[in-house]
TORRO-696229 format. One record per atom (N, C-alpha, C): x negated, y negated, z negated. Coordinates in steps of 0.05 Angstrom, whole numbers, padded with zeros to 5 digits, always signed. Last residue first. Layout:
N
XYZ/...
END
This chain:
351
-00274+00200+00368/-00260+00174+00367/-00274+00156+00346/-00300+00247+00363/-00297+00237+00390/-00283+00210+00391/-00307+00274+00315/-00323+00250+00320/-00321+00239+00347/-00273+00314+00303/-00297+00321+00318/-00316+00298+00323/-00233+00286+00277/-00250+00304+00261/-00275+00313+00276/-00211+00259+00322/-00223+00244+00300/-00241+00261+00283/-00191+00302+00353/-00212+00284+00364/-00226+00269+00341/-00152+00323+00318/-00175+00339+00327/-00198+00322+00338/-00118+00278+00312/-00132+00289+00289/-00156+00305+00298/-00097+00272+00364/-00112+00250+00351/-00129+00261+00328/-00069+00320+00370/-00091+00313+00388/-00109+00292+00375/-00030+00315+00329/-00050+00337+00328/-00074+00331+00346/-00002+00270+00348/-00015+00269+00322/-00037+00291+00321/+00020+00290+00395/+00001+00268+00397/-00015+00266+00371/+00055+00328+00374/+00033+00337+00391/+00011+00315+00393/+00089+00294+00345/+00075+00316+00331/+00052+00327+00347/+00110+00261+00384/+00093+00249+00363/+00077+00271+00349/+00141+00297+00411/+00118+00286+00425/+00099+00273+00405/+00180+00307+00373/+00163+00329+00382/+00138+00319+00396/+00205+00255+00367/+00191+00269+00345/+00172+00290+00354/+00189+00210+00423/+00207+00228+00407/+00191+00244+00387/+00161+00146+00426/+00157+00175+00428/+00178+00189+00411/+00155+00087+00463/+00170+00101+00442/+00167+00131+00447/+00087+00065+00479/+00115+00072+00485/+00129+00086+00462/+00034+00062+00469/+00046+00040+00483/+00075+00045+00491/+00005+00098+00440/+00015+00107+00466/+00026+00084+00482/-00005+00066+00395/-00028+00077+00410/-00019+00085+00438/+00047+00058+00377/+00031+00034+00385/+00008+00044+00402/+00059+00111+00364/+00074+00098+00386/+00060+00072+00395/+00025+00120+00322/+00023+00137+00345/+00037+00124+00369/+00045+00082+00286/+00018+00080+00295/+00014+00096+00321/+00096+00102+00275/+00094+00077+00290/+00065+00073+00300/+00082+00153+00247/+00098+00151+00271/+00094+00125+00287/+00013+00161+00227/+00041+00155+00221/+00056+00149+00247/-00041+00166+00234/-00024+00188+00244/+00006+00184+00238/-00066+00123+00211/-00063+00122+00240/-00047+00146+00251/-00066+00135+00154/-00053+00112+00165/-00047+00115+00195/-00094+00182+00145/-00069+00178+00131/-00052+00155+00143/-00140+00172+00173/-00121+00189+00185/-00094+00187+00171/-00167+00140+00135/-00158+00128+00160/-00137+00145+00174/-00178+00180+00097/-00161+00157+00090/-00150+00143+00115/-00213+00210+00128/-00188+00222+00119/-00168+00200+00111/-00255+00173+00134/-00242+00184+00157/-00215+00195+00150/-00270+00167+00080/-00261+00144+00096/-00245+00153+00120/-00288+00219+00065/-00264+00207+00053/-00253+00184+00070/-00311+00253+00126/-00313+00242+00098/-00287+00230+00089/-00319+00311+00166/-00304+00286+00160/-00307+00279+00131/-00348+00357+00160/-00358+00336+00179/-00344+00309+00173/-00354+00373+00089/-00341+00376+00116/-00353+00354+00134/-00366+00406+00027/-00375+00388+00049/-00361+00395+00075/-00347+00401-00042/-00347+00415-00016/-00353+00396+00006/-00341+00375-00091/-00368+00382-00082/-00369+00397-00055/-00293+00355-00105/-00303+00377-00122/-00329+00389-00111/-00282+00320-00065/-00288+00309-00091/-00298+00330-00111/-00269+00357-00026/-00293+00340-00023/-00301+00329-00050/-00221+00379-00046/-00244+00396-00042/-00270+00380-00040/-00188+00334-00042/-00193+00346-00069/-00218+00363-00067/-00187+00328+00013/-00199+00307-00004/-00206+00317-00032/-00158+00374+00026/-00186+00371+00035/-00200+00350+00018/-00107+00364+00003/-00123+00387-00005/-00152+00384+00002/-00092+00317+00032/-00094+00317+00002/-00111+00340-00008/-00090+00337+00084/-00110+00317+00077/-00114+00316+00046/-00045+00370+00078/-00072+00382+00085/-00094+00362+00077/-00005+00333+00068/-00010+00354+00049/-00038+00366+00053/-00007+00301+00114/-00014+00289+00088/-00020+00311+00067/+00009+00338+00152/-00017+00325+00155/-00025+00314+00127/+00061+00349+00136/+00041+00370+00134/+00013+00358+00136/+00084+00298+00146/+00084+00309+00119/+00063+00331+00116/+00078+00294+00202/+00063+00276+00184/+00062+00286+00156/+00067+00357+00236/+00084+00335+00226/+00067+00317+00208/+00036+00383+00294/+00035+00379+00265/+00052+00355+00257/+00007+00424+00342/+00032+00410+00335/+00032+00407+00304/-00043+00445+00342/-00033+00432+00367/-00007+00417+00363/-00097+00449+00296/-00068+00449+00302/-00063+00435+00328/-00150+00445+00280/-00144+00461+00304/-00115+00461+00312/-00158+00415+00234/-00177+00411+00256/-00170+00427+00282/-00118+00434+00200/-00118+00406+00208/-00136+00401+00233/-00133+00488+00193/-00107+00481+00205/-00108+00453+00216/-00183+00481+00168/-00180+00497+00193/-00155+00490+00207/-00171+00454+00122/-00187+00441+00142/-00185+00455+00169/-00141+00493+00096/-00128+00468+00102/-00144+00453+00124/-00180+00532+00089/-00157+00538+00106/-00143+00512+00115/-00213+00505+00053/-00223+00512+00080/-00201+00519+00099/-00177+00504+00009/-00187+00479+00021/-00197+00484+00049/-00168+00557-00002/-00145+00540+00005/-00154+00514+00018/-00221+00573-00014/-00206+00585+00008/-00183+00568+00017/-00232+00545-00061/-00246+00538-00037/-00233+00550-00012/-00195+00571-00096/-00194+00542-00092/-00207+00535-00065/-00213+00624-00094/-00186+00618-00085/-00183+00588-00079/-00265+00616-00115/-00261+00627-00089/-00234+00621-00077/-00254+00596-00167/-00268+00580-00148/-00264+00590-00119/-00208+00596-00211/-00215+00614-00190/-00228+00598-00167/-00214+00559-00253/-00197+00582-00256/-00203+00604-00236/-00244+00515-00237/-00257+00536-00252/-00240+00561-00256/-00206+00483-00210/-00229+00493-00196/-00242+00517-00210/-00169+00472-00251/-00160+00485-00227/-00183+00497-00212/-00203+00445-00287/-00189+00469-00295/-00181+00485-00270/-00218+00400-00256/-00238+00419-00266/-00226+00446-00274/-00167+00376-00248/-00184+00385-00226/-00205+00406-00235/-00152+00362-00300/-00136+00382-00285/-00152+00393-00262/-00190+00322-00310/-00189+00346-00327/-00175+00368-00312/-00174+00284-00272/-00201+00295-00271/-00203+00321-00287/-00122+00272-00290/-00126+00285-00265/-00153+00298-00262/-00134+00248-00340/-00117+00271-00339/-00121+00287-00313/-00167+00205-00324/-00177+00225-00343/-00161+00251-00341/-00130+00176-00293/-00154+00186-00282/-00166+00209-00299/-00093+00161-00333/-00084+00178-00311/-00109+00191-00298/-00126+00127-00363/-00115+00151-00375/-00106+00171-00354/-00136+00088-00326/-00158+00103-00335/-00149+00129-00349/-00084+00067-00320/-00098+00079-00297/-00121+00097-00306/-00075+00043-00369/-00059+00066-00361/-00073+00081-00339/-00112+00001-00364/-00115+00021-00386/-00100+00046-00379/-00090-00026-00321/-00116-00014-00318/-00121+00007-00340/-00042-00043-00343/-00041-00023-00322/-00068-00010-00318/-00062-00080-00381/-00047-00056-00390/-00046-00035-00369/-00087-00117-00347/-00103-00103-00367/-00088-00077-00376/-00043-00137-00319/-00064-00123-00304/-00082-00106-00323/-00014-00160-00362/-00002-00140-00344/-00023-00124-00330/-00050-00197-00384/-00040-00175-00401/-00028-00153-00383/-00057-00232-00342/-00080-00217-00352/-00071-00193-00369/-00007-00255-00337/-00018-00239-00315/-00041-00221-00325/+00031-00246-00399/+00014-00261-00381/+00004-00242-00358/+00100-00232-00411/+00072-00223-00412/+00056-00241-00392/+00152-00249-00403/+00142-00247-00430/+00113-00237-00433/+00168-00211-00345/+00175-00233-00363/+00164-00228-00391/+00158-00167-00316/+00139-00189-00313/+00144-00211-00333/+00163-00096-00317/+00172-00122-00327/+00151-00143-00324/+00137-00051-00296/+00166-00055-00291/+00175-00084-00297/+00075-00038-00261/+00090-00049-00284/+00119-00053-00276/+00063+00024-00224/+00063-00005-00228/+00079-00012-00253/+00037+00071-00179/+00043+00066-00207/+00042+00036-00212/+00050+00113-00129/+00045+00085-00133/+00055+00078-00161/+00019+00174-00111/+00038+00161-00128/+00030+00131-00131/+00010+00230-00069/+00004+00202-00073/+00027+00189-00090/+00016+00281-00048/+00008+00278-00076/+00000+00250-00083/+00037+00275+00003/+00009+00280+00000/-00001+00276-00028/+00089+00231-00018/+00077+00247+00004/+00047+00251-00002/+00148+00214-00049/+00120+00221-00054/+00110+00239-00031/+00191+00165-00016/+00184+00192-00026/+00154+00195-00031/+00218+00102-00039/+00205+00119-00019/+00195+00145-00032/+00237+00064-00075/+00256+00077-00057/+00244+00096-00037/+00179+00024-00077/+00206+00029-00087/+00224+00042-00066/+00122+00051-00041/+00134+00036-00063/+00163+00043-00068/+00102+00086-00005/+00107+00058+00005/+00121+00041-00016/+00095+00134-00035/+00073+00122-00021/+00077+00093-00013/+00138+00126-00093/+00126+00140-00071/+00105+00123-00057/+00125+00108-00163/+00142+00110-00139/+00126+00125-00117/+00131+00100-00233/+00116+00113-00211/+00135+00115-00187/+00125+00048-00282/+00141+00064-00264/+00124+00076-00242/+00121+00031-00351/+00106+00035-00326/+00123+00054-00308/+00140+00026-00403/+00145+00005-00383/+00130+00007-00357/+00131+00070-00434/+00114+00046-00439/+00118+00024-00418/+00164+00109-00415/+00168+00101-00442/+00152+00076-00449/+00143+00121-00365/+00169+00107-00367/+00174+00096-00394/+00098+00152-00377/+00095+00125-00366/+00120+00108-00369/+00123+00200-00394/+00106+00184-00413/+00103+00155-00403/+00146+00216-00346/+00163+00211-00369/+00148+00193-00390/+00100+00225-00316/+00119+00204-00308/+00138+00197-00331/+00077+00269-00343/+00062+00243-00341/+00082+00220-00335/+00115+00308-00334/+00109+00299-00362/+00095+00272-00362/+00110+00312-00279/+00136+00304-00291/+00131+00294-00320/+00057+00332-00271/+00065+00305-00262/+00090+00295-00276/+00042+00383-00279/+00038+00365-00301/+00048+00336-00295/+00036+00429-00246/+00062+00421-00257/+00060+00402-00281/-00011+00439-00220/-00008+00450-00247/+00018+00441-00262/-00004+00410-00173/-00006+00439-00172/-00001+00452-00199/-00004+00358-00195/+00019+00368-00180/+00019+00398-00180/-00055+00354-00215/-00033+00352-00233/-00007+00362-00221/-00084+00357-00167/-00087+00378-00187/-00064+00377-00207/-00068+00310-00137/-00062+00337-00128/-00064+00359-00149/-00060+00251-00141/-00059+00270-00164/-00053+00299-00155/-00082+00189-00127/-00081+00216-00114/-00082+00237-00136/-00050+00125-00132/-00066+00147-00143/-00061+00173-00129/-00049+00059-00127/-00042+00082-00112/-00061+00104-00120/-00025+00012-00175/-00048+00028-00165/-00036+00051-00149/-00002-00055-00184/+00002-00027-00179/-00024-00014-00170/+00034-00110-00211/+00008-00097-00206/+00013-00068-00201/+00072-00164-00199/+00073-00135-00199/+00045-00125-00193/+00094-00226-00224/+00071-00209-00217/+00078-00179-00220/+00123-00267-00243/+00128-00259-00216/+00108-00238-00206/+00122-00285-00294/+00097-00288-00279/+00102-00283-00249/+00187-00296-00290/+00165-00299-00309/+00139-00304-00294/+00223-00246-00254/+00222-00273-00266/+00200-00274-00288/+00232-00196-00236/+00207-00209-00228/+00203-00236-00241/+00282-00182-00254/+00259-00167-00264/+00232-00178-00256/+00318-00214-00224/+00311-00222-00252/+00286-00207-00263/+00302-00232-00158/+00309-00209-00176/+00300-00216-00204/+00286-00282-00141/+00312-00272-00132/+00321-00248-00150/+00255-00323-00192/+00255-00304-00170/+00283-00293-00164/+00216-00374-00221/+00243-00364-00216/+00243-00346-00190/+00164-00372-00269/+00172-00373-00241/+00199-00360-00237/+00187-00388-00336/+00166-00384-00316/+00177-00386-00288/+00222-00400-00378/+00219-00372-00370/+00198-00367-00348/+00214-00456-00392/+00224-00436-00411/+00217-00407-00403/+00199-00484-00349/+00181-00485-00372/+00189-00464-00392/+00207-00455-00286/+00220-00463-00311/+00200-00463-00333/+00201-00468-00217/+00188-00460-00242/+00204-00471-00266/+00191-00463-00150/+00212-00463-00170/+00202-00451-00196/+00137-00501-00121/+00149-00475-00130/+00171-00480-00151/+00122-00537-00071/+00137-00543-00096/+00151-00517-00105/+00057-00533-00043/+00085-00525-00043/+00097-00529-00070/+00005-00549-00051/+00018-00557-00026/+00048-00551-00025/-00011-00526-00098/-00017-00555-00094/-00002-00566-00070/+00001-00474-00090/+00018-00489-00108/+00013-00519-00107/-00041-00455-00060/-00015-00458-00047/+00004-00476-00064/-00081-00453-00099/-00084-00471-00076/-00057-00476-00063/-00060-00415-00133/-00064-00442-00143/-00067-00462-00121/-00061-00370-00098/-00035-00380-00109/-00038-00409-00119/-00115-00362-00090/-00098-00369-00067/-00072-00381-00077/-00130-00349-00143/-00142-00372-00129/-00125-00381-00105/-00100-00303-00152/-00095-00327-00169/-00107-00352-00155/-00122-00266-00116/-00095-00275-00113/-00089-00301-00128/-00174-00261-00140/-00171-00271-00113/-00142-00282-00109/-00160-00239-00191/-00177-00264-00189/-00174-00277-00161/-00134-00192-00177/-00119-00214-00189/-00134-00240-00187/-00177-00161-00159/-00156-00169-00140/-00140-00192-00151/-00206-00156-00207/-00218-00169-00184/-00197-00178-00163/-00169-00127-00238/-00178-00154-00246/-00189-00169-00223/-00163-00079-00207/-00141-00097-00212/-00149-00125-00220/-00192-00037-00183/-00203-00064-00184/-00180-00085-00188/-00205+00025-00167/-00192+00011-00190/-00205-00016-00194/-00202+00030-00094/-00209+00038-00121/-00195+00022-00143/-00200-00027-00050/-00205+00002-00055/-00212+00007-00084/-00147-00077-00057/-00175-00068-00054/-00178-00038-00059/-00103-00130-00042/-00107-00102-00045/-00137-00095-00041/-00052-00178-00055/-00080-00172-00052/-00084-00143-00057/+00004-00216-00032/-00007-00191-00040/-00037-00189-00035/+00059-00258-00043/+00030-00257-00037/+00018-00231-00049/+00116-00277-00018/+00105-00254-00034/+00076-00250-00025/+00165-00326-00016/+00136-00320-00012/+00129-00297-00030/+00220-00327-00024/+00208-00342-00002/+00180-00334+00005/+00242-00258-00035/+00234-00285-00044/+00222-00300-00021/+00252-00217-00002/+00272-00223-00022/+00268-00251-00034/+00222-00252+00048/+00232-00225+00043/+00254-00229+00022/+00198-00301+00067/+00227-00296+00068/+00234-00267+00067/+00136-00275+00084/+00152-00300+00083/+00182-00292+00086/+00085-00241+00053/+00111-00238+00066/+00126-00265+00062/+00017-00241+00062/+00039-00256+00050/+00064-00251+00066/-00044-00208+00044/-00022-00212+00062/+00000-00227+00047/-00111-00186+00043/-00092-00206+00033/-00069-00207+00053/-00138-00148+00070/-00140-00147+00041/-00121-00167+00027/-00144-00145+00125/-00118-00138+00113/-00118-00135+00083/-00189-00169+00144/-00190-00140+00137/-00165-00130+00122/-00162-00232+00128/-00185-00217+00138/-00185-00188+00127/-00088-00232+00124/-00115-00242+00120/-00137-00223+00131/-00029-00247+00152/-00047-00225+00149/-00076-00236+00147/+00037-00264+00138/+00010-00275+00141/-00010-00252+00134/+00100-00258+00169/+00078-00244+00154/+00052-00258+00159/+00170-00277+00166/+00143-00276+00176/+00124-00261+00159/+00238-00293+00186/+00218-00279+00169/+00191-00280+00182/+00303-00309+00190/+00276-00320+00196/+00256-00309+00176/+00344-00249+00195/+00338-00277+00190/+00310-00285+00197/+00338-00184+00163/+00347-00203+00184/+00340-00231+00176/+00297-00125+00150/+00314-00148+00144/+00321-00165+00168/+00261-00084+00157/+00289-00080+00166/+00308-00103+00161/+00214-00102+00135/+00213-00090+00162/+00241-00088+00174/+00230-00117+00085/+00221-00138+00104/+00221-00127+00132/+00242-00067+00062/+00263-00088+00064/+00255-00109+00085/+00192-00043+00062/+00214-00031+00078/+00236-00052+00083/+00141-00095+00065/+00158-00076+00051/+00179-00064+00071/+00076-00101+00096/+00103-00110+00090/+00119-00088+00077/+00029-00074+00094/+00028-00103+00096/+00055-00115+00090/+00019-00019+00098/+00024-00031+00072/+00022-00061+00071/+00021+00002+00147/-00006-00008+00139/-00004-00022+00111/+00074+00012+00153/+00056+00035+00150/+00028+00027+00141/+00092-00040+00163/+00099-00027+00138/+00080-00003+00132/+00072-00047+00214/+00063-00064+00193/+00069-00053+00165/+00103-00007+00240/+00074-00006+00240/+00062-00023+00218/+00154-00028+00235/+00147-00003+00221/+00117+00000+00219/+00148-00071+00270/+00153-00076+00241/+00147-00051+00224/+00140-00044+00318/+00120-00062+00308/+00123-00067+00278/+00189-00017+00323/+00165-00002+00320/+00142-00019+00309/+00225-00061+00329/+00228-00043+00307/+00202-00027+00302/+00185-00118+00353/+00207-00099+00354/+00207-00080+00330/+00173-00187+00343/+00164-00160+00342/+00187-00141+00339/+00189-00239+00338/+00173-00232+00362/+00165-00203+00364/+00210-00246+00289/+00229-00245+00312/+00215-00237+00338/+00169-00253+00254/+00180-00226+00257/+00199-00224+00281/+00111-00286+00269/+00139-00290+00266/+00154-00264+00272/+00049-00282+00236/+00067-00270+00256/+00096-00276+00249/-00014-00308+00231/+00013-00311+00221/+00032-00301+00243/-00078-00289+00207/-00060-00292+00230/-00032-00293+00218/-00137-00317+00174/-00111-00303+00174/-00095-00308+00200/-00183-00341+00164/-00183-00321+00185/-00157-00307+00188/-00170-00376+00122/-00180-00387+00147/-00179-00367+00170/-00151-00370+00071/-00136-00357+00092/-00145-00367+00120/-00176-00399+00033/-00179-00370+00031/-00166-00356+00054/-00160-00452+00043/-00188-00444+00049/-00192-00414+00049/-00100-00468+00074/-00112-00454+00051/-00140-00444+00059/-00073-00489+00116/-00091-00507+00103/-00106-00494+00079/-00039-00448+00131/-00059-00457+00151/-00080-00476+00138/-00005-00446+00087/-00025-00424+00091/-00047-00433+00111/+00026-00491+00095/+00009-00489+00071/-00013-00468+00075/+00053-00478+00142/+00036-00501+00142/+00016-00500+00118/+00083-00433+00123/+00064-00430+00145/+00044-00453+00145/+00116-00458+00085/+00096-00438+00077/+00075-00434+00098/+00147-00492+00118/+00131-00503+00096/+00109-00483+00088/+00171-00455+00154/+00153-00475+00164/+00135-00487+00142/+00202-00424+00118/+00182-00411+00135/+00161-00432+00143/+00237-00462+00097/+00218-00449+00079/+00196-00436+00095/+00265-00474+00146/+00251-00495+00131/+00230-00483+00112/+00288-00426+00160/+00267-00438+00178/+00251-00459+00163/+00325-00421+00119/+00303-00401+00122/+00281-00412+00139/+00357-00464+00132/+00343-00464+00106/+00320-00444+00107/+00377-00446+00181/+00362-00472+00179/+00346-00473+00154/+00404-00399+00168/+00381-00398+00185/+00364-00423+00184/+00420-00403+00097/+00427-00401+00125/+00401-00402+00142/+00407-00364+00037/+00404-00387+00054/+00413-00382+00082/+00409-00318+00009/+00432-00336+00005/+00430-00360+00024/+00363-00291+00020/+00388-00277+00026/+00412-00296+00025/+00323-00331+00003/+00326-00323+00031/+00353-00310+00038/+00349-00379-00044/+00335-00354-00038/+00341-00345-00010/+00354-00449-00023/+00365-00423-00033/+00347-00399-00027/+00311-00499-00047/+00319-00483-00023/+00330-00457-00033/+00293-00523-00094/+00315-00536-00079/+00321-00523-00052/+00227-00496-00092/+00248-00510-00106/+00268-00523-00086/+00211-00432-00067/+00210-00461-00064/+00233-00475-00078/+00182-00378-00103/+00203-00390-00087/+00200-00420-00087/+00141-00318-00107/+00145-00347-00111/+00168-00357-00093/+00110-00261-00134/+00133-00272-00120/+00136-00302-00127/+00050-00224-00123/+00065-00244-00138/+00088-00255-00121/+00014-00165-00131/+00032-00180-00115/+00047-00199-00132/-00043-00125-00126/-00029-00145-00142/-00012-00162-00124/-00070-00060-00124/-00055-00081-00111/-00043-00100-00132/-00120-00012-00110/-00108-00030-00130/-00094-00053-00116/-00126+00056-00085/-00126+00027-00082/-00113+00013-00106/-00137+00108-00103/-00142+00101-00075/-00144+00071-00072/-00164+00138-00155/-00150+00113-00150/-00156+00105-00121/-00196+00184-00147/-00169+00187-00157/-00152+00162-00151/-00243+00168-00126/-00236+00196-00121/-00207+00201-00130/-00254+00116-00141/-00239+00120-00116/-00232+00149-00110/-00277+00091-00184/-00259+00113-00189/-00242+00120-00165/-00288+00031-00148/-00291+00046-00173/-00270+00067-00176/-00290+00039-00075/-00285+00024-00099/-00288+00042-00124/-00293+00065-00027/-00318+00058-00040/-00314+00043-00067/-00255+00075+00012/-00262+00096-00007/-00287+00091-00023/-00235+00041+00051/-00263+00048+00052/-00271+00071+00033/-00185+00020+00054/-00187+00049+00061/-00216+00059+00059/-00183-00034+00049/-00178-00018+00025/-00180+00012+00029/-00188-00056+00100/-00211-00056+00082/-00208-00038+00058/-00165-00021+00157/-00158-00036+00133/-00180-00033+00112/-00201-00024+00217/-00194-00009+00193/-00186-00027+00170/-00181-00040+00283/-00192-00049+00258/-00183-00031+00235/-00154-00025+00328/-00183-00025+00329/-00196-00030+00302/-00101-00035+00319/-00110-00007+00317/-00140-00005+00317/-00091-00087+00331/-00096-00081+00303/-00106-00052+00299/-00077-00086+00386/-00105-00095+00378/-00111-00088+00349/-00021-00070+00384/-00042-00051+00391/-00070-00060+00383/+00024-00100+00375/+00004-00099+00353/-00019-00079+00359/+00069-00101+00405/+00049-00122+00410/+00025-00120+00391/+00120-00074+00434/+00098-00064+00418/+00074-00082+00423/
END
C-alpha cells in the first residue's frame, strides 16, 4: 500500500462548484488511442507492451499540460492500491485487475489521467465538477494534439482512430456525466428515463461505469457510438441530454418536497442522524444516506457538513481508501467500524 500520500489531496472534481452541480456531479471525456505497428495490449507480448509503455511515458514527460503529473507502473502496486485508484475514478475495473505491463499517468488535482495499456495503448481522461463537457473536451483535445506530435497513432482516413473495441473506432471518444437522481428513483421514474436514453444512443451505467452497480442514486450517462460523429457533436448531444435529465430531476425534487414537507425533512434529518452517530456502517448504506442528505441540502436544508464534504466522504469511505488509511488489509467488519469512525470525525470537523 504505497498511495497513502494521495489521501491528503482532494480530487478537483469533488468541489461541487461546477454548473448544475446539484444534479450533475461531474463531466468526463475519455479518448482511446493506439500506436501504429504495435499489437493491441491484449494481443501483444510483454516486450511489445513494454515498448508502448515506454513510448507513451516519454511523450507524457514532454507534454506541457502534464508537467505536474506522476507516472505509476502498475507492477509496483498491490491489489488494494489498484482498487484505490479505481475508487478515485482514475482507472477502470479492467485496468485494476488486468495483467501485463500497465501504467497510469495522474495529472494535477486528478483532473487529467491516462491509462497505459488498458484495452487500448492509451486512454486519456479529463474530468471536472458539474456540467462542463465542452470545457473538459477543450483540455483533452489540447493534450491529445500534443501527444500526437510525439506518438504515431493508428489512424485510418476512412474510419478514423483504430481501437481494440469496434464501438470506440472513429473519434475514440466517450463523453459521460455522473448524475445524482434521488427524486426520480423515489418516484419510480428512472426506468422510463433509461429506456428513452437507450433509443437515442445514450447508455446509463453504475458509479464506476460499465458493468458496475448503481449506488447512492448515482448514474453514469454516456454516448454509445463514436463512429460517424465528430467530437463536438458527441459532447454537444450529451450536454443536451444532460440538461433534459436535469430538468426532469429538478421537477421531481420539487414534487417530492411539496407532497409532504414534514415527511421529506424527517427522512433527511434521520439520514443525517444515522450517518453522524453510527458505529457500524456499510458503504452502500453510507451512499444511500449521503444521497438523501445531499438532496435535503439542495432543497434548502442546512447541516454542518456541506456538499464538498459529502462528496469527499463518497470517495474516502470506500474499502480500499479505508485500508490505505489504516496501512493494512481490513476485513469487512473492521472496515464498517472504521468507516463509521471516519464519518463521525469528518462531520464534526475533527478531520
